[in-house]
C-alpha positions as CSV (number, residue, x, y, z in Angstrom):
1,M,0.0,0.0,0.0
2,A,1.1,3.5,-0.7
3,E,0.0,7.0,0.4
4,S,0.3,10.5,-0.7
5,L,3.3,12.5,0.7
6,K,1.2,15.7,1.1
7,G,1.7,17.2,4.5
8,K,5.0,15.3,4.9
9,V,8.4,16.9,5.8
10,A,11.7,15.7,4.2
11,V,15.3,16.6,5.0
12,I,17.5,15.9,2.0
13,T,21.3,16.4,1.7
14,G,23.2,16.7,-1.5
15,V,20.5,18.5,-3.4
16,G,22.7,20.7,-5.7
17,S,22.8,18.1,-8.5
18,G,22.1,14.5,-9.5
19,F,19.9,12.2,-7.4
20,G,19.3,14.6,-4.5
21,K,18.2,17.4,-6.8
22,A,15.9,15.1,-8.8
23,T,14.3,13.7,-5.6
24,A,13.7,17.1,-4.0
25,E,12.1,18.4,-7.2
26,L,9.9,15.3,-7.6
27,F,8.7,15.5,-4.0
28,A,7.8,19.2,-4.5
29,K,6.2,18.7,-7.9
30,T,4.1,15.7,-6.9
31,D,3.0,16.4,-3.4
32,Q,4.4,19.8,-2.4
33,V,6.3,18.1,0.4
34,S,7.8,20.6,2.9
35,L,11.6,20.5,2.4
36,V,14.8,21.2,4.3
37,L,17.5,21.1,1.7
38,I,21.2,20.9,2.4
39,D,24.2,21.3,0.1
40,Y,27.7,22.8,0.2
41,N,27.3,24.6,-3.1
42,K,25.1,27.6,-2.3
43,Q,24.4,28.5,-5.9
44,A,23.3,25.0,-6.8
45,L,21.3,24.7,-3.6
46,E,19.4,27.9,-4.3
47,A,18.6,26.8,-7.8
48,T,17.0,23.6,-6.5
49,A,15.2,25.4,-3.7
50,K,13.8,27.9,-6.3
51,A,12.4,25.1,-8.4
52,C,10.8,23.4,-5.4
53,K,9.2,26.6,-4.2
54,E,7.8,27.2,-7.7
55,S,6.1,23.8,-7.4
56,G,4.4,24.9,-4.2
57,S,6.6,23.5,-1.5
58,K,7.7,25.3,1.6
59,V,11.5,25.2,1.6
60,V,14.3,25.9,4.0
61,A,17.6,25.9,2.2
62,L,20.8,25.4,4.3
63,A,24.3,25.9,2.7
64,S,26.2,23.6,5.0
65,D,29.2,21.3,5.1
66,V,27.9,17.8,6.0
67,T,31.2,16.7,7.4
68,K,30.6,19.0,10.3
69,S,28.1,17.9,13.0
70,E,26.7,21.4,13.4
71,A,25.3,21.1,9.9
72,F,22.8,18.5,11.2
73,E,22.2,20.2,14.6
74,N,21.2,23.3,12.7
75,A,19.1,21.3,10.2
76,L,17.2,19.6,13.0
77,K,16.5,22.9,14.7
78,E,15.3,24.5,11.5
79,T,13.1,21.5,10.7
80,L,11.3,21.6,14.0
81,D,11.1,25.4,14.2
82,N,9.5,25.6,10.7
83,F,7.5,22.3,10.5
84,G,7.3,20.7,13.9
85,K,8.3,17.2,12.8
86,V,10.3,15.2,10.3
87,D,9.0,12.3,8.2
88,F,12.0,11.5,6.0
89,L,15.8,11.9,6.3
90,I,17.5,11.2,3.0
91,N,21.3,11.3,3.1
92,Y,22.5,11.7,-0.6
93,A,25.6,13.8,0.1
94,G,28.7,12.0,-0.9
95,G,31.4,11.8,-3.6
96,A,34.6,10.0,-4.6
97,L,36.8,13.2,-4.4
98,K,39.7,11.3,-5.9
99,V,40.1,8.0,-7.7
100,A,43.7,6.7,-7.9
101,P,46.1,3.9,-7.0
102,I,46.4,3.4,-3.2
103,E,50.0,4.8,-3.1
104,E,48.7,8.1,-4.4
105,M,46.0,8.5,-1.8
106,D,47.4,10.5,1.1
107,D,46.0,10.6,4.7
108,E,44.2,13.9,4.1
109,I,42.2,12.8,1.0
110,N,41.4,9.5,2.7
111,R,39.9,11.2,5.7
112,R,37.9,13.6,3.5
113,I,36.4,10.7,1.5
114,I,35.5,8.8,4.7
115,D,34.1,11.9,6.4
116,L,32.0,12.8,3.4
117,N,30.6,9.3,2.6
118,L,30.4,7.6,6.0
119,T,30.9,9.9,8.9
120,S,28.4,12.5,7.6
121,A,25.6,9.9,7.4
122,I,26.4,8.7,10.9
123,M,26.2,12.2,12.3
124,S,23.0,12.9,10.4
125,C,21.3,9.7,11.7
126,R,22.6,10.3,15.2
127,T,21.2,13.9,15.3
128,F,17.7,13.1,14.0
129,T,17.1,9.7,15.7
130,P,15.9,11.2,19.1
131,Q,13.3,13.2,17.2
132,F,12.2,10.1,15.2
133,K,11.9,8.1,18.5
134,K,9.9,10.8,20.1
135,Q,7.5,10.8,17.2
136,G,7.3,7.0,16.9
137,F,7.6,7.2,13.1
138,G,9.9,8.2,10.3
139,K,12.1,6.9,7.5
140,I,15.8,7.2,6.9
141,I,17.5,6.5,3.6
142,N,21.2,6.2,3.4
143,V,22.8,6.2,-0.1
144,S,25.7,3.8,-0.7
145,S,27.1,2.7,-4.1
146,A,27.7,-0.2,-6.4
147,C,31.3,0.2,-5.1
148,D,30.2,-1.4,-1.8
149,R,29.8,-4.7,-3.5
150,R,31.8,-4.6,-6.7
151,S,35.5,-3.8,-7.0
152,W,37.3,-1.5,-9.5
153,P,40.9,-0.2,-9.5
154,G,41.5,3.1,-7.9
155,W,38.2,3.2,-6.0
156,S,39.5,1.5,-2.8
157,I,38.9,4.3,-0.2
158,Y,35.5,5.3,-1.6
159,S,34.5,1.7,-1.7
160,A,35.6,1.1,1.9
161,A,33.6,4.2,3.1
162,K,30.5,3.0,1.2
163,A,30.9,-0.6,2.6
164,G,31.0,0.9,6.1
165,L,27.8,2.9,5.3
166,N,26.2,-0.4,4.2
167,S,27.0,-2.1,7.5
168,F,26.0,1.0,9.6
169,T,22.6,1.2,7.8
170,R,21.8,-2.5,8.3
171,C,22.6,-2.2,12.0
172,L,20.6,0.9,12.3
173,Y,17.6,-0.9,10.8
174,T,17.7,-3.5,13.6
175,E,18.1,-0.7,16.2
176,L,15.3,1.6,15.1
177,R,12.8,-1.0,13.8
178,P,11.2,-1.5,17.2
179,H,10.5,2.3,17.4
180,G,8.5,2.4,14.2
181,I,11.3,3.9,12.2
182,A,12.2,2.4,8.8
183,V,15.8,2.5,7.6
184,T,16.7,1.9,3.9
185,L,20.0,1.4,2.1
186,L,19.9,2.8,-1.5
187,V,22.6,1.3,-3.7
188,P,23.0,3.2,-7.0
189,G,25.0,2.3,-10.0
190,G,26.9,4.9,-11.9
191,S,25.0,7.7,-13.7
192,N,25.9,10.7,-15.8
193,T,25.6,13.3,-13.1
194,G,27.8,15.9,-11.5
195,F,29.5,13.1,-9.6
196,Q,32.3,12.8,-12.2
197,T,33.2,16.5,-12.3
198,A,33.6,16.6,-8.5
199,A,36.2,13.8,-8.4
200,S,39.8,13.8,-9.5
201,G,40.6,10.9,-11.8
202,V,37.1,10.1,-12.8
203,A,36.4,10.4,-16.5
204,K,32.9,11.0,-17.8
205,F,30.9,7.7,-18.1
206,E,30.3,7.4,-21.8
207,W,27.1,5.4,-21.6
208,E,24.2,5.2,-24.0
209,E,21.6,7.4,-22.2
210,E,18.7,5.1,-23.3
211,L,20.2,2.3,-21.2
212,A,21.8,4.4,-18.4
213,V,20.3,4.9,-15.0
214,R,19.3,8.6,-14.6
215,P,18.6,10.8,-11.5
216,E,14.9,10.6,-12.1
217,H,15.0,6.8,-11.8
218,F,16.4,7.2,-8.2
219,A,13.9,10.0,-7.4
220,D,11.0,7.8,-8.4
221,M,12.2,4.8,-6.4
222,V,12.9,6.9,-3.3
223,Y,9.4,8.5,-3.6
224,Q,7.8,5.0,-3.8
225,T,9.9,3.9,-0.7
226,C,8.7,6.9,1.3
227,A,5.1,6.4,0.2
228,L,4.8,3.0,1.8
229,T,2.4,3.1,4.7
230,K,3.8,2.5,8.2
231,G,4.7,-1.1,8.7
232,G,6.3,-1.5,5.3
233,C,10.1,-1.0,4.9
234,V,12.3,-1.4,1.8
235,T,15.5,-2.4,3.7
236,E,17.7,-2.3,0.6
237,L,17.1,-0.9,-2.9
238,V,19.6,-1.6,-5.6
239,L,19.3,0.3,-8.9
240,Y,21.7,-0.2,-11.8
241,G,21.5,1.1,-15.3
242,L,21.5,-1.6,-18.1
243,A,24.4,0.3,-19.6
244,Q,26.7,-0.5,-16.7
245,D,28.7,-3.7,-16.4
246,V,28.7,-4.7,-12.8
247,S,30.3,-8.2,-13.3
248,G,33.7,-9.1,-12.0
249,Y,35.3,-9.3,-8.6
């Protein structure tokens, strides 16, 4: 069973481009969901917020660094001050930052990759969980990667961070399920988004667009996951494009 998302409140990180942007705009266009949008890129954030407002959503836009815990403390405060509750927490923010042989990955870039892809989601969930427990409802979606289960040269640190996020999310499901809170792991394959331009050493994925997975595919699946009535939980959602080869080690 599914329900409308009208009257719901969603907190979404990483909305400046790609999957996060598509999801925010779909939530706004379809059901005018109240939105708290977070991105490091202020200009891109404002563009997404503008599109969502034009669709009829109430929007709070926060230009924040998700590797800092205060980003989520502020987001929770703004969410409750403006809307009084939170229904969905969707952690899209992430990125490879650098893809290279392991000997070229220094301690600083390794920490940045782990902070962006793993620690940020942990801080987000930790900050919002008390409110979810108080309410007795809510859904959390953490976004991993095909790299958490397939191996490619140069992607070792990013893959390790996403594998950690996979395990964290599975454990969080068992922890929060008795409180009426659903936790989902979204596992996306590669897509032609801004992901490539934000990472050193990543070339554009030259895929045939007709067979490639696109941001709107993820937005639609996340919408359907959030629209499940209480009691139903998609624990893991894997979405690859037909253009991507995910065979191998």
